[in-house]
C-alpha positions in Angstrom: 7.9 -5.7 -8.8 7.6 -3.4 -5.8 5.7 -6.0 -3.9 8.9 -8.0 -3.8 11.1 -5.1 -2.8 9.2 -3.3 0.0 8.2 -4.3 3.4 5.5 -2.0 4.8 3.4 -1.1 7.7 -0.1 -1.0 6.2 -1.5 -2.8 3.2 -2.3 0.3 1.1 1.2 1.3 0.5 2.3 -2.1 -0.6 0.5 -1.8 -3.9 0.5 2.0 -3.9 -3.2 2.4 -4.3 -5.0 5.7 -4.0 -6.1 5.2 -0.5 -3.7 7.4 1.5 -3.8 9.2 4.8 -3.0 12.0 7.1 -2.0 15.6 7.7 1.0 17.0 9.6 1.0 20.5 11.1 3.2 23.2 9.7 4.0 25.0 12.9 4.3 24.1 16.5 1.0 25.6 17.7 -1.1 23.7 15.3 -0.2 20.4 17.0 -2.7 21.5 19.6 -5.6 21.6 17.3 -9.1 20.9 18.6 -10.4 17.3 18.7 -14.2 17.3 18.5 -16.0 14.7 20.6 -19.3 12.9 20.3 -22.3 15.0 20.8 -25.6 13.8 22.3 -26.4 11.6 19.4 -23.0 9.9 19.3 -21.8 11.6 16.1 -18.1 12.2 16.1 -15.5 14.1 14.0 -12.1 12.7 14.7 -9.1 15.0 14.4 -10.7 17.1 11.8 -8.7 20.2 11.1 -10.9 23.0 10.0 -11.5 26.7 10.1 -12.6 26.5 13.8 -9.7 24.4 14.9 -6.6 26.5 14.4 -7.7 29.7 12.6 -10.3 32.3 13.2 -13.0 33.4 10.6 -10.5 35.8 9.1 -7.8 33.1 8.6 -5.7 34.3 11.4 -3.8 31.6 13.3 -4.9 31.0 16.8 -2.3 30.3 19.5 -3.5 28.1 22.4 -2.4 29.1 25.9 -1.2 25.7 26.9 -0.9 23.3 23.9 0.6 20.5 25.9 -2.3 20.3 28.3 -4.8 20.7 25.6 -3.3 17.9 23.4 -2.9 15.5 26.3 -6.4 16.1 27.7 -8.1 15.6 24.4 -6.0 12.5 23.6 -6.9 11.1 27.0 -10.6 11.6 26.3 -10.2 10.0 22.9 -8.4 6.9 24.3 -11.0 6.5 27.1 -13.8 6.6 24.5 -12.5 3.6 22.7 -11.6 1.5 25.7 -13.8 -1.2 27.3 -13.0 -0.7 30.9 -14.9 -3.9 31.9 -12.7 -6.1 29.8 -9.8 -8.0 31.4 -6.6 -6.9 29.7 -5.0 -10.3 30.6 -7.7 -12.1 28.7 -8.2 -9.9 25.6 -6.1 -6.7 25.5 -7.6 -5.7 22.1 -11.1 -5.7 23.6 -9.8 -3.7 26.6 -8.2 -1.1 24.3 -10.7 -1.1 21.4 -13.9 -2.6 22.7 -15.9 0.6 22.2 -14.5 1.4 18.8 -17.3 0.0 16.7 -20.0 1.7 18.9 -18.3 5.1 18.2 -17.4 4.3 14.6 -19.8 2.1 12.7 -18.5 1.4 9.2 -19.8 4.1 6.8 -21.9 2.9 3.9 -19.2 3.9 1.4 -16.4 1.8 3.0 -15.8 -1.9 3.6 -13.6 -1.4 6.7 -13.1 1.4 9.1 -10.2 1.8 11.4 -7.9 4.4 12.9 -6.2 5.0 9.5 -9.7 5.7 8.0 -10.1 8.6 10.5 -6.8 10.1 9.5 -7.6 9.6 5.9 -10.5 12.1 6.3 -7.9 14.6 7.3 -5.9 14.1 4.2 -9.0 14.3 2.0 -9.9 17.7 3.5 -6.4 19.0 3.5 -5.7 18.0 -0.1 -9.1 19.2 -1.3 -8.2 22.7 -0.1 -4.8 22.5 -1.9 -6.2 21.1 -5.1 -9.1 23.5 -5.4 -6.8 26.5 -5.2 -6.7 28.5 -8.4 -3.9 27.4 -10.6 -1.0 29.9 -10.5 -0.8 30.2 -14.3 3.0 30.2 -14.0 4.9 28.4 -16.8 8.1 26.6 -16.3 11.3 27.0 -18.3 9.9 24.6 -20.9 6.7 26.8 -21.3 4.5 24.2 -19.6 2.3 24.7 -16.5 4.2 24.0 -13.3 3.8 20.6 -11.7 1.4 21.8 -9.0 -0.9 23.3 -11.6 -0.9 20.1 -13.6 -2.1 18.3 -10.5 -4.8 20.9 -10.0 -5.9 20.5 -13.6 -6.0 16.7 -13.2 -8.2 17.1 -10.1 -10.5 19.6 -11.8 -11.0 17.4 -14.8 -11.8 14.4 -12.6 -14.5 16.5 -10.9 -16.0 17.6 -14.2 -19.0 15.3 -14.3 -20.7 17.6 -16.8 -18.0 17.1 -19.4 -18.0 13.3 -18.8 -21.8 13.1 -19.3 -21.4 15.1 -22.5 -18.8 12.8 -23.9 -20.5 9.6 -22.8 -18.8 6.4 -24.1 -17.2 8.2 -27.1 -13.6 8.6 -25.5 -13.4 4.8 -24.9 -14.9 3.9 -28.3 -12.4 6.2 -30.0 -9.6 4.5 -28.0 -10.8 1.1 -29.1 -11.0 2.3 -32.7 -7.4 3.4 -32.5 -6.4 -0.1 -31.4 -8.2 -1.8 -34.2 -11.6 -2.1 -32.5 -12.8 -4.6 -29.9 -13.8 -8.0 -31.1 -16.9 -8.1 -28.9 -18.3 -5.1 -30.6 -17.7 -6.5 -34.1 -20.2 -9.3 -35.0 -18.2 -10.0 -38.2 -14.8 -9.8 -36.6 -12.2 -11.7 -38.6 -9.4 -13.0 -36.5 -7.5 -14.8 -39.3 -4.6 -12.4 -39.1 -4.8 -11.8 -35.3 -1.5 -11.8 -33.4 -1.9 -11.9 -29.7 1.7 -11.0 -29.1 1.5 -7.9 -31.2 -1.7 -6.7 -29.4 -0.3 -7.5 -26.0 3.0 -5.6 -26.7 1.3 -2.6 -28.3 -1.1 -2.1 -25.4 1.7 -2.4 -22.9 2.4 1.3 -23.2 -0.9 1.9 -21.4 -0.7 -1.0 -18.9 1.9 -3.8 -19.2 -0.3 -6.4 -17.5 -2.6 -8.3 -19.8 -1.1 -11.7 -20.7 2.5 -10.8 -19.8 3.5 -8.4 -17.1 6.7 -6.4 -17.6 8.6 -3.7 -15.8 11.9 -2.0 -15.3 13.3 -2.0 -11.8 16.4 -2.4 -9.8 18.1 -5.8 -10.2 17.5 -7.8 -7.1 21.0 -9.2 -7.3 22.7 -5.9 -8.4 20.7 -3.1 -6.9 22.8 -0.4 -8.6 21.4 -1.3 -12.1 18.0 -1.4 -13.7 16.8 -4.5 -15.5 13.8 -5.8 -17.4 11.5 -8.1 -15.4 9.0 -10.5 -17.0 6.2 -12.0 -14.9 2.7 -13.5 -15.0 -0.1 -10.9 -15.0 -2.5 -10.1 -12.2 -6.1 -10.9 -12.8 -9.2 -8.8 -12.7 -10.5 -10.3 -9.4 -8.5 -10.0 -6.3 -7.8 -13.8 -5.7 -6.8 -16.7 -7.9 -9.0 -19.1 -5.9 -12.2 -17.2 -6.9 -11.7 -18.4 -10.5 -11.1 -22.0 -9.5 -14.3 -22.4 -7.5 -17.8 -22.6 -8.9 -18.5 -20.4 -11.9 -21.8 -19.7 -10.2 -20.2 -18.2 -7.1 -21.3 -14.7 -6.0 -18.0 -13.2 -7.1 -18.1 -14.8 -10.6 -21.7 -14.0 -11.2 -21.1 -10.4 -10.3 -18.0 -10.2 -12.4 -19.8 -11.7 -15.4 -22.6 -9.2 -14.9 -20.1 -6.3 -14.9 -18.6 -7.4 -18.2 -22.0 -7.8 -19.7 -23.3 -4.4 -18.7 -20.1 -2.6 -19.8 -20.3 -4.2 -23.3 -24.0 -3.2 -23.6 -23.2 0.3 -22.6 -20.7 0.4 -25.4 -23.4 -0.4 -27.9 -23.7 -4.2 -28.2 -26.9 -6.2 -27.9 -27.7 -8.1 -24.8 -27.3 -11.4 -26.5 -23.9 -10.5 -27.9 -22.8 -9.0 -24.5 -23.8 -12.2 -22.6 -22.0 -14.4 -25.1 -18.9 -12.3 -25.0 -18.9 -12.1 -21.2 -19.1 -15.8 -20.9 -16.2 -16.1 -23.4 -14.0 -13.7 -21.4 -14.7 -15.2 -18.0 -14.1 -18.7 -19.1 -10.7 -17.7 -20.7 -9.7 -15.9 -17.5 -10.6 -18.9 -15.4 -8.2 -21.0 -17.6 -5.6 -18.3 -17.2 -6.0 -18.5 -13.4 -5.2 -22.2 -13.5 -1.7 -21.6 -14.8 -0.9 -18.8 -12.4 1.0 -19.3 -9.2 -0.4 -19.4 -5.7 0.6 -16.4 -3.7 2.3 -18.5 -1.0 4.4 -20.2 -3.8 6.0 -16.9 -4.7 7.5 -16.1 -1.3 11.0 -17.6 -1.9 12.8 -14.9 -3.9 15.8 -17.1 -4.9 13.4 -19.6 -6.5 11.5 -16.8 -8.3 14.6 -15.0 -9.6 15.8 -16.3 -13.0 18.3 -14.1 -14.7 19.1 -15.0 -18.4 19.9 -13.5 -21.7 17.1 -13.0 -24.2 18.7 -15.7 -26.3 18.2 -18.2 -23.4 14.6 -17.0 -23.0 13.9 -17.7 -26.6 15.5 -21.1 -26.3 13.6 -22.1 -23.2 10.2 -20.6 -24.3 10.3 -20.9 -28.1 6.6 -20.6 -28.7 6.5 -16.9 -27.7 7.9 -14.3 -30.1 10.0 -12.5 -27.6 12.0 -10.4 -30.1 8.7 -9.0 -31.4 7.5 -8.3 -27.9 10.7 -6.6 -26.7 10.9 -4.6 -30.0 7.4 -3.1 -29.6 7.6 -2.5 -25.8 11.2 -1.5 -25.3 12.4 -0.5 -28.8 15.2 -1.8 -31.0 18.0 -1.6 -28.4 16.9 -4.9 -26.9 19.0 -7.7 -28.4 19.5 -11.4 -27.8 22.4 -10.6 -25.6 20.3 -8.3 -23.3 19.9 -9.7 -19.8 16.4 -10.0 -18.3 14.9 -11.5 -15.2 12.0 -14.0 -15.4 9.8 -14.4 -12.3 7.3 -17.0 -13.5 8.8 -20.0 -15.4 5.7 -22.2 -15.0 3.3 -19.7 -16.3 5.5 -18.9 -19.4 5.7 -22.6 -20.2 2.0 -23.1 -20.1 0.8 -19.9 -21.7 1.4 -20.9 -25.4 -0.6 -24.2 -24.9 -3.5 -22.3 -23.3 -3.5 -19.8 -26.2 -3.3 -22.5 -28.8 -6.5 -24.0 -27.4 -8.5 -20.8 -27.4 -10.1 -19.0 -30.3 -8.5 -15.9 -31.6 -11.7 -13.9 -30.9 -11.6 -15.1 -27.3 -8.0 -14.0 -26.8 -8.5 -10.7 -28.5 -11.7 -10.0 -26.4 -9.9 -10.8 -23.2 -6.8 -8.7 -23.8 -8.8 -5.7 -24.7 -11.2 -6.2 -21.8 -8.4 -5.7 -19.3 -8.1 -2.1 -20.6 -11.8 -1.5 -21.1 -12.4 -2.5 -17.4 -9.9 0.2 -16.2 -10.7 2.9 -18.7 -14.5 2.6 -18.4 -14.2 3.9 -14.8 -13.3 7.2 -16.3 -16.5 7.6 -18.3 -20.0 9.0 -17.4 -22.3 8.1 -14.6 -23.8 5.0 -16.3 -20.4 3.3 -16.2 -19.7 4.6 -12.7 -23.0 3.0 -11.4 -22.1 -0.4 -13.0 -18.6 -0.4 -11.4 -20.1 0.8 -8.0 -22.6 -2.1 -8.1 -19.8 -4.6 -8.7 -17.7 -3.2 -5.9 -20.6 -3.3 -3.5 -21.2 -7.0 -4.4 -17.6 -7.8 -3.6 -17.2 -5.9 -0.4 -20.7 -5.4 1.1 -20.5 -1.6 0.8 -23.9 0.1 0.5 -22.5 3.1 -1.3 -19.4 4.5 -2.9 -17.1 7.4 -1.9 -18.3 10.8 -3.1 -16.6 11.9 -6.3 -14.4 14.6 -4.7 -12.8 11.9 -2.5 -12.1 9.4 -5.3 -10.7 12.3 -7.4 -8.3 13.1 -4.5 -7.3 9.5 -4.4 -6.6 9.3 -8.1 -4.7 12.6 -8.2 -2.5 11.6 -5.2 -1.9 8.2 -6.8 -1.1 9.5 -10.3 0.7 12.8 -9.4 1.9 12.0 -5.9 5.0 14.1 -5.9 3.3 17.2 -7.1 0.6 16.8 -4.6 3.2 15.9 -2.0 5.1 19.1 -2.6 2.0 21.2 -2.0 1.2 19.2 1.1 4.7 19.4 2.6 5.0 23.1 2.0 1.7 23.8 3.7 1.6 21.2 6.5 4.8 19.5 7.4 6.6 20.4 10.6 10.3 20.1 10.0 11.1 19.9 13.7 9.5 16.4 13.8 12.4 15.1 11.6 14.8 15.4 14.5 12.6 13.4 16.8 12.2 10.6 14.3 15.9 10.5 13.5 16.8 10.3 17.2 14.1 7.6 17.7 15.4 5.6 14.8 19.0 5.6 16.2 17.6 4.3 19.5 15.7 1.6 17.7 18.8 0.5 15.8 20.6 0.2 19.1 17.7 -1.9 20.5 18.0 -4.2 17.5 21.8 -4.5 18.0 21.1 -5.5 21.6 18.6 -8.1 20.5 21.1 -9.5 18.0 23.7 -10.0 20.7 21.2 -11.6 23.0 19.7 -14.1 20.5 21.1 -17.6 20.8 19.6 -19.1 17.7 21.8 -17.1 15.3 25.5 -17.9 15.0 28.3 -15.4 15.4 29.2 -15.1 11.7 25.7 -14.2 10.7 25.2 -12.0 13.8 28.2 -9.9 12.8 27.0 -9.4 9.3 23.5 -8.6 10.5 24.9 -5.9 12.8 26.8 -4.4 9.9 23.5 -4.3 7.9 21.7 -2.7 10.8 24.4 -0.1 11.1 24.1 0.7 7.4 20.3 1.1 7.3 19.4 4.5 5.8 16.5 6.8 6.8 14.4 9.2 4.8 11.8 11.3 6.7 9.1 13.4 5.3 9.7 13.7 1.5 12.4 13.5 -1.2 14.4 16.7 -1.0 14.1 17.5 -4.7 10.3 18.0 -4.7 10.8 21.3 -2.9 12.9 22.5 -5.8 10.4 23.9 -8.4 12.8 23.2 -11.2 13.4 19.6 -10.2 9.7 19.0 -9.5 8.7 20.4 -12.8 11.3 18.1 -14.5 9.5 15.1 -13.1 6.4 16.0 -15.1 8.0 17.6 -18.1 6.3 16.7 -21.3 3.1 15.5 -19.6 0.0 17.0 -21.0 -2.9 17.5 -18.6 -6.1 19.1 -19.5 -8.4 20.8 -16.9 -11.5 19.4 -18.7 -10.7 16.0 -20.3 -10.2 13.4 -17.6 -10.2 10.4 -19.9 -7.3 11.8 -22.0 -5.4 12.7 -18.9 -5.6 9.1 -17.6 -4.3 7.9 -21.0 -1.5 10.5 -21.1 -0.4 9.7 -17.6 -0.3 5.9 -18.3 1.8 6.4 -21.4 4.0 8.9 -19.5 4.7 6.6 -16.6 5.4 3.7 -18.8 7.8 5.7 -20.9 9.6 6.9 -17.7 10.3 3.4 -16.5 11.5 2.3 -20.0 13.9 5.2 -20.0 15.3 4.0 -16.7 16.5 0.9 -18.4 19.7 2.6 -19.6 20.2 4.5 -16.3 21.7 3.5 -13.0 19.2 3.1 -10.1 18.5 6.4 -8.5 18.9 5.6 -4.8 17.3 8.9 -3.7 14.1 8.1 -5.4 11.1 7.0 -3.4 8.7 4.2 -4.3 5.8 6.1 -2.7 4.7 9.6 -1.9 4.8 12.0 1.0 1.1 12.4 1.6 0.4 9.0 3.1 0.2 7.7 6.6 2.4 4.7 6.3 6.0 3.7 6.4 8.0 1.1 4.5 11.4 -0.5 4.2 13.2 -0.6 0.8 15.0 -4.0 0.6 17.0 -3.1 -2.4 18.2 0.2 -0.8 18.4 -0.9 2.9 16.5 2.1 3.8 13.5 3.1 6.0 11.0 5.6 4.6 8.8 7.6 6.9 6.5 9.8 4.8 5.4 13.2 6.1 1.8 12.1 6.6 2.5 9.6 9.4 3.8 12.1 11.9 0.6 13.1 13.5 -1.7 11.9 16.3 -2.3 9.3 17.4 1.0 8.1 16.1 3.2 11.1 16.9 2.9 14.4 18.6 5.6 16.4 20.2 3.3 17.1 23.2 2.5 13.4 23.8 4.0 11.5 26.7 7.0 9.6 25.4 5.1 6.4 26.0 2.7 7.2 23.1 5.4 8.3 20.7 7.5 5.2 21.4 4.3 3.1 21.2 3.2 4.8 18.0 5.9 6.0 15.6 8.5 4.1 17.6 6.9 0.7 16.9 6.3 1.7 13.3 10.0 2.4 12.8 10.9 -0.8 14.6 8.5 -2.7 12.3 10.3 -1.3 9.2 13.7 -2.0 10.6 12.8 -5.6 11.3 11.7 -6.0 7.7 15.4 -5.8 6.9 15.7 -9.1 8.7 12.4 -10.9 8.1 11.8 -13.8 5.7 12.3 -11.4 2.8 14.9 -9.0 4.2 17.3 -11.8 5.3 17.9 -12.4 1.5 19.4 -8.9 1.1 22.8 -7.7 2.3 23.8 -4.3 3.6 24.0 -2.9 0.1 20.5 -4.1 -0.9 21.7 -6.9 -3.1 20.0 -10.3 -2.9 22.6 -12.9 -1.8 22.9 -15.6 0.8 24.9 -13.9 3.5 23.6 -16.1 6.3 25.1 -19.4 7.2 23.1 -22.5 6.7 22.7 -23.1 10.4 21.3 -19.6 10.9 18.9 -20.0 8.0 17.6 -23.3 9.4 17.2 -21.8 12.9 15.4 -18.7 11.4 13.0 -20.9 9.4 12.3 -23.0 12.5 11.5 -19.8 14.5 9.5 -18.5 11.6 7.3 -21.6 11.6 6.2 -20.7 15.1 4.7 -17.4 13.8 3.1 -19.1 10.8 1.4 -21.6 13.1 0.4 -19.1 15.7 -1.3 -16.6 13.4 -2.9 -19.4 11.3 -4.9 -20.3 14.4 -6.5 -16.8 14.5 -9.7 -16.3 12.7 -12.3 -13.7 11.6 -15.9 -14.5 10.9 -15.0 -18.2 10.9 -12.1 -17.9 8.4 -8.5 -18.4 9.5 -5.7 -16.1 8.8 -3.1 -17.2 6.3 -0.1 -17.4 8.5 2.3 -18.1 5.7 1.6 -15.1 3.6 1.5 -12.8 6.7 4.6 -14.3 8.3 7.0 -11.5 7.3 4.6 -8.8 8.6 4.0 -10.7 11.8 7.7 -11.0 12.4 8.0 -7.2 11.8 5.2 -6.5 14.2 6.7 -8.5 16.9 10.2 -7.2 16.4 9.0 -3.6 16.2 7.1 -3.9 19.5 10.2 -5.4 21.3 12.6 -2.8 20.0 10.4 0.2 20.7 9.7 -1.1 24.2 13.4 -1.6 24.9 14.2 1.9 23.6 11.4 3.4 25.8 12.7 1.5 28.8 16.2 2.9 28.3 14.7 6.4 27.9 12.9 6.0 31.3 16.1 4.9 32.9 18.0 7.8 31.5 15.3 10.4 32.4 14.1 9.6 35.9 13.0 13.1 36.4 10.6 12.9 33.4 8.7 9.8 34.6 6.1 11.9 36.4 5.2 13.4 33.0 4.4 10.0 31.5 0.6 10.3 31.9 -2.5 11.7 30.3 -5.0 13.8 32.4 -7.9 11.7 33.6 -6.6 8.4 32.4 -5.3 6.2 35.2 -2.7 4.5 33.0 0.8 5.7 33.0 4.3 4.8 31.6 4.7 1.4 30.2 1.0 0.5 30.4 0.3 3.7 28.4 2.9 2.5 25.9 0.9 -0.7 25.3 -2.4 1.0 25.2 -1.2 3.5 22.6 0.2 0.7 20.5 -3.1 -1.2 20.6 -5.4 1.7 19.8 -3.5 2.4 16.5 -5.0 -0.8 15.3 -8.6 -0.3 16.4 -11.0 -1.1 13.5 -13.9 -3.1 12.0 -14.5 -4.8 8.7 -17.5 -6.0 6.8 -18.0 -9.8 6.8 -18.3 -9.8 3.0 -14.7 -8.3 2.7 -13.0 -10.7 5.1 -12.2 -13.4 2.6 -10.4 -11.1 0.3 -8.5 -9.5 3.1 -7.3 -12.7 4.7 -6.3 -14.3 1.3 -4.6 -11.3 -0.3 -3.3 -9.0 2.5 0.2 -9.8 3.8 -0.8 -8.1 7.1 -2.9 -9.7 9.8 -6.1 -8.0 10.8 -5.5 -5.2 13.4 -7.0 -7.2 16.2 -4.3 -9.9 15.8 -1.5 -7.5 15.2 -2.2 -6.5 18.8 -3.0 -9.8 20.4 -0.3 -11.8 18.5 2.5 -9.4 19.4 1.5 -8.9 23.0 1.0 -12.6 23.7 4.6 -13.2 22.5 6.0 -10.5 24.7 6.7 -11.5 28.3 7.3 -7.9 29.4 3.6 -7.1 28.7 2.4 -9.9 31.0 4.7 -8.7 33.7 3.5 -5.1 33.4 -0.2 -6.1 33.6 0.5 -8.9 36.1 -1.2 -11.5 33.9 -1.0 -14.9 35.5 0.5 -17.7 33.5 -2.3 -19.5 31.6 -4.4 -16.4 30.9 -5.0 -15.7 27.3 -2.4 -13.0 27.1 0.3 -15.0 29.0 0.7 -18.3 27.3 3.7 -20.5 28.1 4.5 -21.0 24.4 5.8 -17.8 22.7 7.2 -17.0 19.3 10.3 -14.8 19.1 12.9 -13.9 16.5 14.2 -10.3 17.0 
């Protein structure tokens, strides 16, 4: 559900995966940390914060004599290193800003893309590793349980304990399967006469409600104060629906089938049985893919949203035993008068027919496979190698991340508030909050100015849009309650985490999280709760809460630093804030009013004008390509609108700051870099998006990522912005100064 409710800056946060970024300094002096530069062989360590870069060998904090000069000089050297000074900024500003990125940062073997966020991710890895390896305090909370931070440390320790996983082998998963009635593929004489797909689907939902039916409890899109049950089609094992619809002998499908075969063999089946079972599972999933929706067909929220009572659900979809499903998943309090929201009518209509054509053994094998696939990643090195090979075939990676890094990812993903509390206490500089709050207010004013200047929107809609802009909330750093030990412990109360048994920890957390969202069904929406965690370098907009979230992790170089010229802060965190603010008025945000409720508050004339302007962005970005494949301008339209709006608003805010502070203009520079003021603003913005990606990973990125590749986030936005062309004196007709421009906000 969160994919519908949150507009975000960077892909990783949209689905809340484990890949998270960044470190923010605790005290002012630490902003001036040392930036190591390439040595003679070209090796580089970017923004790595270690014992030599802020503390002496005894752990005593060092205090630089002139932190402002130090930070600016090192930032200047960094920016020059990435630039291609021979490139014409009026023909390709991305090449001008990032042309030497790949030379300095070839993609590591264990990653499929490498960008500025990847560098900052290394900081987070190192910082969180230090925090998570600290000895648990041994303190018990008021409920006689380990405190939340210790539970996180235990989770991380168990994840690292390869010796214990090798000792246990496949037994934890085999025991799990036995508890569920065994897996059909491991039972040659499996009798499916009494098999009930609904019973198995519902019973397993407490671990992951996403096999044949996906369900969740979240804020009601049309009444954001209350929680409601959602029903939807499930995701699939592979990243894109179209993979299943192409040849069964494609590289992806062959790799996927091999993954299933090898996992089944490792669990004790013969090769013949494993191959037969894998074929059965893959063919069923291909049929399932056929009745799922295309991603671009799920973009109109009003069409997706179908609120009804359970009695109406039963009447409209009578071939599914809904009362049994709800009874097992949500308990006896769900009645026929309970209201739910269905997000996939076509899928639910076709699912019973698909199941009627399939053998019971096939259905049972597939449902359980969805859990085996996830849980087998928590087993010994044999299973890890099989999964690693599959990932490498899909992405082109030659290697996988070292175990300590993947364990940090999982710990931050699964216990993000406990990890975030440790991170914030140790590294967050509270003074940065004031800067971001002030910047946000300036960006809001820029947006109000844009509203008043736009001619395509009528007065009635403009007035309501301004009301919404005025009501936008802001949360910076972290949720306040995580710094209260009592409240933080309450978040994890009853959760059992072992320092040695990682498999059981994963199971316990899955059950715990599912139970938490089920309990929310009878509670009002907690508007102070965050969808994500503090230790990420990202930002997002909560549509249902009309609120911008700026996590602690993003407030660091090159995105923010108190010693930077204002040009870099407006071109960094300023554009990020503007991006999120614009999400409140993009193709998704325009459906939500100032309270966060989905309703049509625009006039028809303004809606038609918005769609016409939006088509310009879809067409523009669809003409951009990577490795011969075009961007999907439809699914990336909302993010492209936000990129363009964020750039304009941040520029206008910076321009006003320059006008209000003429005596500060002489400080808008970096030593040794002959680029100042507004030009520096554009360069800082562009370099945030420097990066490269493996050709093998391009298809997945372009078809599944709602964000355009970094190169076109730069080029697309700047080509649409006339002020950029004026500043760099780009003649009309050059690549960066085209006559036809797209503009909304």
